[in-house]
C-alpha positions in Angstrom: 71.0 101.8 118.1 71.8 102.1 121.9 73.0 105.5 122.8 71.8 107.3 119.7 70.6 110.8 120.6 67.7 112.6 119.0 65.8 115.8 119.2 68.9 118.0 118.8 70.8 116.6 121.8 74.6 116.5 121.3 76.5 113.2 121.2 78.6 113.1 124.3 82.1 111.8 123.5 84.7 110.4 125.9 88.4 110.3 124.8 90.2 107.2 126.2 93.9 108.0 125.7 94.8 111.7 125.9 98.1 111.6 123.9 99.1 113.4 120.7 96.8 111.5 118.3 93.6 112.5 120.3 94.9 116.2 120.6 95.9 116.2 116.9 92.9 114.4 115.2 90.0 113.7 117.3 89.5 116.7 119.6 89.6 119.3 116.8 87.1 117.1 114.9 84.7 117.2 117.8 85.2 121.0 118.2 84.1 121.4 114.5 80.8 119.4 114.9 77.9 121.1 116.6 76.2 117.7 117.0 78.9 116.5 119.4 80.6 117.6 122.6 83.7 116.4 124.4 82.5 115.5 127.9 85.0 113.0 129.4 88.7 112.0 129.2 90.6 109.0 130.5 94.4 108.6 130.7 96.6 106.5 133.0 99.1 109.4 133.3 97.7 111.7 136.0 99.8 114.6 134.9 98.7 114.4 131.3 95.2 113.9 132.5 95.2 117.2 134.4 96.8 119.0 131.5 94.1 117.8 129.0 91.3 118.6 131.5 92.4 122.2 131.4 93.3 122.4 127.7 90.2 120.6 126.5 87.8 122.1 129.1 86.5 118.7 130.4 85.2 118.1 133.8 84.8 114.3 133.8 88.2 112.6 134.0 89.6 109.4 135.3 92.8 107.4 135.2 90.6 104.3 134.8 89.7 103.9 131.0 86.8 101.5 131.8 85.2 104.1 134.1 85.0 106.6 131.2 84.1 103.9 128.6 81.0 103.0 130.7 80.1 106.4 132.1 76.5 107.4 132.1 77.4 110.8 130.8 79.1 109.3 127.7 77.3 108.2 124.5 80.4 107.3 122.5 84.1 106.9 123.0 87.3 107.2 121.1 90.0 104.6 122.0 93.6 105.9 121.5 95.4 103.8 123.9 98.2 101.1 123.5 97.2 98.3 121.2 97.0 95.7 123.9 94.4 97.7 125.8 91.9 98.2 122.9 89.9 94.9 123.2 89.0 95.1 126.9 88.1 98.8 126.6 86.0 98.3 123.5 84.2 95.3 124.9 83.3 97.1 128.1 82.0 100.0 126.1 79.8 98.1 123.7 78.5 96.1 126.6 77.4 99.3 128.1 75.7 100.4 124.8 78.4 102.9 123.8 79.5 103.7 120.3 83.1 103.1 119.7 85.8 104.5 117.3 89.2 102.8 117.9 92.6 103.6 116.6 94.3 100.9 114.4 95.3 98.2 114.7 92.2 97.2 116.6 94.0 94.4 118.4 97.1 92.4 118.6 95.9 89.8 116.1 92.9 89.0 113.8 91.3 86.8 116.4 91.2 89.6 119.0 89.7 91.9 116.3 87.1 89.3 115.3 85.9 89.2 118.9 85.7 93.0 119.0 83.8 93.1 115.8 81.3 90.4 116.9 80.7 92.1 120.2 80.0 95.5 118.6 77.9 94.0 115.9 75.7 92.0 118.3 75.4 95.1 120.6 74.1 97.1 117.6 76.3 100.0 118.3 78.2 102.1 115.8 81.8 100.8 115.5 84.6 102.5 113.6 88.2 101.9 112.8 90.3 105.0 112.6 91.7 104.5 109.2 92.4 108.2 108.7 93.8 108.3 105.2 90.5 107.2 103.5 89.4 110.7 104.1 92.3 112.4 102.3 90.7 114.3 99.3 93.0 112.8 96.7 92.2 109.3 98.0 88.5 110.1 97.8 88.9 111.3 94.3 91.0 108.3 93.3 88.2 106.0 94.6 85.7 107.9 92.3 87.9 107.7 89.3 88.4 104.0 89.8 84.8 103.2 90.5 83.5 105.3 87.6 85.8 103.4 85.2 87.9 106.5 84.3 91.1 104.4 84.9 89.8 101.3 83.1 90.4 97.8 84.4 92.7 98.1 87.4 95.9 96.1 87.0 98.5 97.3 89.6 98.3 98.8 93.1 101.5 100.2 94.6 102.0 101.8 98.0 105.1 103.3 99.7 105.2 104.8 103.1 108.6 106.0 104.0 109.4 107.8 107.3 112.6 109.2 108.8 112.1 108.6 112.5 114.7 108.7 115.3 116.2 105.3 116.2 115.5 105.8 119.9 112.9 103.9 121.9 109.2 103.7 120.8 108.1 102.9 124.3 105.3 100.2 124.3 105.1 100.3 120.5 108.4 98.4 120.2 107.3 95.3 122.1 105.3 92.5 120.4 103.2 91.8 123.6 102.1 95.4 123.8 101.9 96.4 120.0 101.5 93.1 118.1 103.9 94.3 115.4 105.8 97.5 114.4 105.6 99.4 111.1 103.4 96.6 109.7 100.6 97.3 112.2 101.2 101.0 112.7 101.6 102.2 109.1 101.2 99.5 106.5 97.8 98.4 107.8 96.4 101.8 106.7 97.5 101.1 103.2 96.1 97.6 103.3 92.8 99.1 104.2 92.6 101.6 101.4 93.8 99.0 98.9 90.9 96.7 99.8 88.5 99.7 99.7 89.7 100.7 96.2 90.2 97.2 94.6 88.2 94.8 96.7 89.5 91.6 98.6 93.1 90.6 98.7 93.1 86.8 98.1 96.6 85.9 99.0 99.9 87.5 100.0 103.6 86.8 100.5 105.5 89.2 102.7 108.6 90.0 104.9 109.4 92.1 107.9 112.7 93.2 109.4 114.0 95.0 112.4 117.2 97.2 111.9 117.1 99.6 114.8 117.6 98.0 118.2 116.1 101.0 120.0 117.8 100.3 123.3 117.9 104.0 124.4 115.1 106.4 125.2 115.1 109.9 123.8 116.4 111.2 127.1 119.3 108.7 127.2 118.1 106.0 129.5 118.6 102.3 128.4 115.7 99.9 127.8 115.2 96.4 126.4 115.6 96.1 122.7 112.8 96.2 120.3 111.3 93.0 119.1 109.0 94.3 116.3 109.6 95.3 112.7 110.7 98.7 111.4 110.3 97.6 107.8 107.6 95.7 106.1 106.8 94.6 102.6 104.4 92.4 100.7 103.1 91.3 97.4 99.4 90.7 97.1 96.9 89.3 94.5 93.4 90.8 94.5 90.2 88.8 93.7 89.7 91.0 90.6 92.9 89.9 89.1 95.0 93.0 90.0 98.3 92.8 91.8 99.6 94.9 94.7 103.0 95.8 96.2 103.4 97.5 99.5 106.5 98.7 101.3 106.8 100.6 104.6 109.7 101.8 106.7 110.6 104.2 109.6 114.2 104.3 108.6 114.3 106.2 105.2 116.8 108.9 105.8 115.9 112.1 104.3 112.1 111.5 104.0 111.0 114.2 106.4 108.6 116.2 104.3 107.7 118.5 107.3 106.9 115.5 109.4 104.5 113.9 107.0 107.0 111.6 105.3 106.7 110.1 101.9 103.5 108.5 101.0 102.7 107.3 97.4 99.7 105.2 96.5 99.3 104.4 92.8 96.8 102.5 90.6 97.7 101.6 87.1 94.6 100.8 85.1 94.1 99.8 81.5 93.1 103.4 80.6 95.3 105.5 83.0 97.2 105.9 86.2 96.4 107.9 89.3 98.6 108.7 92.3 97.8 109.9 95.8 100.5 111.6 97.9 99.9 112.5 101.6 102.0 115.8 101.6 99.8 117.1 98.8 96.3 115.6 99.6 94.4 118.2 97.6 96.2 117.3 94.3 96.2 114.0 92.4 98.7 112.9 89.8 97.0 111.5 86.6 98.4 110.1 83.4 97.5 108.2 80.3 99.5 106.7 77.5 101.3 109.5 75.5 101.5 111.9 78.4 103.4 112.1 81.6 101.9 112.0 85.1 100.8 115.5 86.0 99.2 117.2 88.9 95.4 117.9 88.8 93.6 119.7 91.6 91.0 117.5 93.4 87.5 118.8 92.4 85.8 120.7 95.2 83.2 118.0 95.8 85.9 115.6 96.9 87.8 117.9 99.2 85.5 116.9 102.2 82.2 115.0 102.8 79.3 117.0 101.6 78.0 118.2 104.9 81.2 118.4 106.8 81.6 121.8 108.5 85.3 121.8 107.7 86.6 124.6 105.4 89.1 122.8 103.2 90.8 126.1 102.5 91.7 126.5 106.1 94.7 124.9 107.8 97.4 122.6 106.6 95.9 120.2 104.0 97.8 117.1 105.2 96.4 117.7 108.7 92.9 119.0 108.4 91.3 116.2 106.3 91.8 114.0 109.4 88.9 115.8 111.2 86.4 114.3 108.8 87.0 110.9 110.6 85.1 112.3 113.5 82.4 113.8 111.3 81.7 110.3 109.8 81.6 108.7 113.3 79.1 111.3 114.6 77.1 111.2 111.4 76.7 107.4 111.7 75.4 107.7 115.2 73.0 110.6 114.4 71.7 108.7 111.3 71.4 105.3 112.9 73.6 103.6 110.4 77.0 101.9 110.4 80.2 104.0 110.2 82.7 103.5 107.3 85.3 102.1 107.9 83.9 99.9 110.5 85.4 97.2 112.8 84.7 94.8 110.0 87.1 96.8 107.7 89.7 96.8 110.6 89.3 93.0 110.8 89.9 92.4 107.1 93.0 94.6 107.0 94.3 92.8 110.2 93.8 89.4 108.5 96.1 90.5 105.7 98.7 92.0 108.1 98.8 88.8 110.2 99.3 86.9 107.0 102.4 88.9 106.2 104.0 87.8 109.5 103.0 84.1 108.8 104.3 84.3 105.3 107.7 85.6 106.5 107.8 82.9 109.2 106.9 80.1 106.8 108.4 81.4 103.7 105.3 80.8 101.6 102.1 82.5 100.2 99.2 82.8 102.6 95.5 82.9 101.6 93.6 86.0 103.0 89.9 85.6 102.2 87.5 88.2 103.7 86.1 87.3 107.0 82.5 86.1 107.0 80.2 88.9 108.1 
């Protein structure tokens, strides 16, 4: 693959978008991995750019994302910028032979994402969607239990993602032309992805979205145009394997703080048992069978992290540190000359379902959501 390094040379990574997500997830993951080094950063905010240059110890920096995405001292990039900028940055990078990890949603709609996927596929670079929660230990163990048959035939999937966020402005995130959608694209799309990963294709959905908070004031008290995206989303889905799914997400669930992690509950009910993943306790899974209540079980050691990840699962806050394994997978795919999981293709299929929720709400009917042709 273009850009793949060999002979012990480190993968040189550029961060495009120097905000909290990069600082919280991606940079710590790079620091843990001796196969990679952070060499460049881009951000359109000059003050933040200078701050990150110092904090991250990076010498190559620019307010022009394309300059870093195509830089000859960069082998791979991480895109953590506003949603409407993902496509042009990704396409410029893959044209230059760079590997790309991109935050979700990959684009403003499925057609944009399809074009991104095709460009990366045809350029034969590693492409990855930052679906972080696939790497949670309890989610990895739930997948094992399901695939091994321990839960029997899956019947129901259930997802709740409840957050208690301030009702002030989200900035660019609250406008459809910049974000595409609100809670649906920002939070629910993660849960669509791991449902597809666990249970296979979702064949059809019906859904609804709503906006309750106008968000006409910034946190510092200035006025701004009202939000035109959802802060609540919900859907019912039917899987190709016969199982059913129910998803609900909101940013307006008062009292669901949980130390900033909010309430996350993803459940599978199978013919032999039930299993529950919760974000605030990602190293513990709830299991139950007929005749016994759900009860907590520690995730076995082999599922606490990918086998060769340098991360020590006993160090750090559990609901934070599993996120570093996202970078481990990205770098591993580059080093090993294979495709990353989850890829842009996975991002596309989750986007198809998310788009269908909006269409379903607009048209008040069920929408078919077949997997995209490869």
